[in-house]
C-alpha positions as CSV (number, residue, x, y, z in Angstrom):
1,M,19.8,18.0,79.5
2,D,17.1,15.8,81.0
3,L,13.9,16.1,79.0
4,S,11.9,13.4,80.8
5,V,9.6,16.1,82.3
6,N,8.4,16.9,78.8
7,K,6.8,13.5,78.1
8,P,3.1,13.7,77.1
9,S,0.6,14.2,79.9
10,V,-2.0,11.5,79.6
11,C,-5.1,10.8,81.7
12,E,-4.4,8.0,84.2
13,R,-7.4,5.7,84.1
14,D,-6.9,2.5,82.1
15,C,-9.3,2.5,79.2
16,I,-11.4,-0.6,78.4
17,C,-10.7,0.1,74.8
18,K,-7.5,-1.5,73.6
19,T,-7.4,0.4,70.3
20,M,-3.8,1.4,69.6
21,V,-4.4,3.8,66.7
22,H,-7.0,6.6,67.0
23,Q,-8.2,9.4,64.7
24,T,-7.5,12.1,67.2
25,K,-10.1,14.8,67.9
26,L,-9.0,18.1,69.4
27,V,-11.2,19.4,72.2
28,V,-10.6,23.0,73.5
29,L,-11.0,23.8,77.2
30,T,-11.1,27.6,77.4
31,G,-12.2,30.4,79.7
32,G,-11.1,33.7,81.0
33,P,-8.5,34.0,83.8
34,G,-9.5,32.2,87.0
35,A,-12.2,30.1,85.3
36,G,-10.8,26.9,86.8
37,K,-9.2,25.3,83.8
38,T,-6.1,24.2,85.6
39,A,-8.1,22.5,88.4
40,V,-10.5,20.8,85.9
41,L,-7.6,19.5,83.8
42,E,-6.0,18.0,86.9
43,I,-9.3,16.3,87.8
44,A,-9.7,15.1,84.2
45,R,-6.1,13.7,84.3
46,K,-7.0,11.6,87.4
47,Q,-10.5,10.4,86.4
48,L,-10.5,10.1,82.6
49,C,-9.0,7.4,80.4
50,N,-5.5,7.1,79.1
51,H,-6.7,7.7,75.5
52,I,-6.9,11.4,76.3
53,A,-3.7,13.5,76.0
54,I,-3.7,16.9,77.8
55,L,-1.8,19.6,75.9
56,P,-0.1,22.2,78.1
57,E,-1.1,25.9,77.9
58,A,1.0,27.5,75.3
59,A,1.0,30.9,77.2
60,S,2.5,29.2,80.2
61,I,5.2,27.6,78.1
62,V,6.0,31.0,76.5
63,F,5.9,33.2,79.6
64,G,7.2,30.5,82.0
65,G,10.1,30.1,79.6
66,G,11.1,33.7,80.0
67,F,9.4,35.5,77.0
68,W,9.3,39.2,77.8
69,R,5.9,40.5,78.9
70,L,5.7,44.1,78.0
71,E,2.7,46.4,77.5
72,S,3.5,47.9,74.1
73,N,1.4,46.8,71.1
74,S,4.4,45.4,69.3
75,A,5.4,43.3,72.4
76,R,1.9,42.0,72.9
77,Q,1.7,41.1,69.3
78,A,5.0,39.3,69.5
79,A,3.9,37.4,72.6
80,Q,0.6,36.3,71.0
81,K,2.4,35.2,67.8
82,A,4.8,33.1,69.9
83,I,1.9,31.5,71.8
84,M,0.0,30.8,68.6
85,H,3.0,29.0,67.0
86,V,3.5,26.9,70.1
87,Q,-0.2,26.1,70.2
88,Q,-0.3,25.1,66.5
89,E,2.7,22.8,66.7
90,M,1.6,21.1,69.9
91,E,-1.8,20.4,68.2
92,N,0.0,19.1,65.0
93,L,2.2,16.9,67.2
94,V,-0.8,15.3,68.9
95,L,-2.7,14.8,65.7
96,G,0.3,13.3,64.0
97,E,0.9,10.7,66.7
98,H,-2.5,9.0,66.2
99,Q,-2.2,7.6,69.8
100,W,-5.0,9.3,71.5
101,A,-8.8,9.6,71.0
102,L,-8.8,13.1,72.3
103,G,-6.2,15.9,72.4
104,L,-7.5,18.1,75.2
105,C,-6.2,21.6,74.5
106,D,-5.7,24.2,77.3
107,R,-7.0,26.9,75.0
108,G,-7.0,27.0,71.2
109,V,-5.6,29.3,68.6
110,P,-8.6,31.7,68.5
111,D,-8.2,32.5,72.2
112,G,-5.4,34.8,71.1
113,L,-8.0,37.2,69.8
114,A,-9.0,38.0,73.4
115,Y,-5.5,39.2,74.1
116,W,-4.6,40.7,70.6
117,P,-4.0,44.5,70.8
118,D,-5.2,45.3,67.2
119,D,-8.0,44.3,64.9
120,D,-9.2,40.8,64.1
121,E,-8.0,40.9,60.5
122,S,-4.4,41.5,61.5
123,F,-4.6,38.6,64.0
124,W,-5.7,36.2,61.2
125,Q,-3.0,37.5,58.9
126,A,-0.5,36.7,61.6
127,T,-1.8,33.2,62.1
128,G,-1.9,32.5,58.3
129,T,-5.4,31.0,58.7
130,T,-9.1,32.0,59.3
131,L,-11.6,31.6,62.0
132,A,-13.6,29.1,59.9
133,E,-10.5,27.0,59.2
134,T,-9.6,26.9,62.9
135,Y,-13.2,26.0,63.8
136,D,-12.8,23.0,61.5
137,K,-9.7,21.9,63.3
138,Y,-11.4,21.6,66.7
139,Y,-14.0,18.9,67.3
140,S,-15.6,20.7,70.2
141,V,-15.2,23.7,72.7
142,I,-15.9,23.8,76.4
143,H,-16.0,27.3,77.8
144,L,-15.6,27.6,81.6
145,R,-16.9,31.0,82.6
146,T,-14.8,33.2,84.8
147,P,-16.2,33.8,88.3
148,S,-16.7,37.3,89.7
149,E,-14.6,38.3,92.7
150,D,-17.6,37.4,94.9
151,Q,-17.7,33.9,93.4
152,G,-14.0,33.3,94.1
153,Y,-11.8,34.9,91.5
154,N,-8.2,34.8,92.8
155,H,-4.6,35.4,91.8
156,Q,-3.2,32.0,92.8
157,N,-1.6,31.4,89.4
158,P,1.6,33.6,89.3
159,I,1.2,34.1,85.6
160,R,-2.2,35.6,86.1
161,I,-2.0,39.4,86.2
162,E,-5.6,40.5,85.5
163,T,-8.0,42.1,87.9
164,A,-11.5,40.5,88.3
165,H,-12.9,43.2,86.0
166,Q,-10.2,42.6,83.3
167,A,-10.7,38.8,83.6
168,A,-14.5,39.3,83.0
169,Q,-13.8,41.4,79.9
170,I,-11.4,38.7,78.5
171,D,-14.0,36.0,79.2
172,E,-16.6,37.9,77.2
173,K,-14.1,38.2,74.3
174,I,-13.5,34.5,74.5
175,H,-17.3,33.9,74.4
176,A,-17.6,36.1,71.3
177,V,-14.7,34.2,69.6
178,W,-16.0,30.7,70.2
179,S,-19.7,30.9,70.5
180,N,-20.4,30.2,66.8
181,H,-18.5,27.0,66.9
182,P,-21.0,24.2,66.0
183,R,-20.1,22.2,69.1
184,Y,-19.7,25.0,71.7
185,R,-20.7,24.2,75.3
186,M,-20.6,26.8,78.1
187,V,-20.2,25.9,81.8
188,D,-21.2,28.8,84.1
189,S,-19.6,29.5,87.4
190,M,-21.4,27.6,90.2
191,A,-21.6,27.8,94.0
192,E,-19.7,24.6,94.3
193,F,-16.7,24.3,92.0
194,I,-16.9,20.5,91.9
195,T,-20.3,20.8,90.2
196,K,-18.6,22.9,87.5
197,A,-15.9,20.3,87.1
198,E,-18.3,17.4,87.0
199,K,-20.3,19.1,84.2
200,T,-17.1,19.6,82.2
201,L,-16.1,16.0,82.6
202,S,-19.5,14.8,81.4
203,Y,-19.0,16.9,78.2
204,L,-15.5,15.3,77.7
205,I,-16.9,11.8,78.1
206,E,-19.5,12.7,75.5
207,D,-16.7,13.6,73.1
208,L,-14.9,10.2,73.4
209,P,-15.6,7.6,70.8
210,E,-17.9,4.8,71.8
211,C,-15.1,2.4,72.3
212,C,-13.6,4.6,75.1
213,R,-16.9,6.0,76.4
214,S,-18.1,2.5,77.4
215,S,-15.5,2.7,80.2
216,F,-17.7,5.3,82.0
217,Q,-21.1,3.6,81.5
């Protein structure tokens, strides 16, 4: 089996910093369905430096790999637990490598609360951790707000099954989950998506260590 496609995704721009070992910081890029995370991550991959690793979305790995997507509470719990375990181990992998200044996460563990069918306490029991402990794991959080249908919400992603109303409800839950993180930044939907992307990239550059940030000054 050829596993070459599973090599780490790293931003393409050569960094002026030649440091080979980094104390990696995890940064979460989150948002409800249709918020533009995929597009922003692709722009980041092309424009930011190669000391940033981009972690794939755990839900896409799980559902794209064939995990059943059923509506019962037990099935939804099983799916979220599978996503959570993939997310945690991807994060542990990136932190353990010490190669990158930033590990840019396409969502974080607490995002699962927005899709969890039962109470918050049962979610944290399933994860074996707490909200406070997960906050400590992530250096910062950037929340891209989901656009309304008038602002351009769409179903281009085949894994996206939510209506614009459902997406807005999920986005509000994500805000509630993350808004108390000490380094939470929100990026509203804007008339021009590129403005939203540029604002997000500016936050990511702020999160880089000085040795890497100098590449963008």
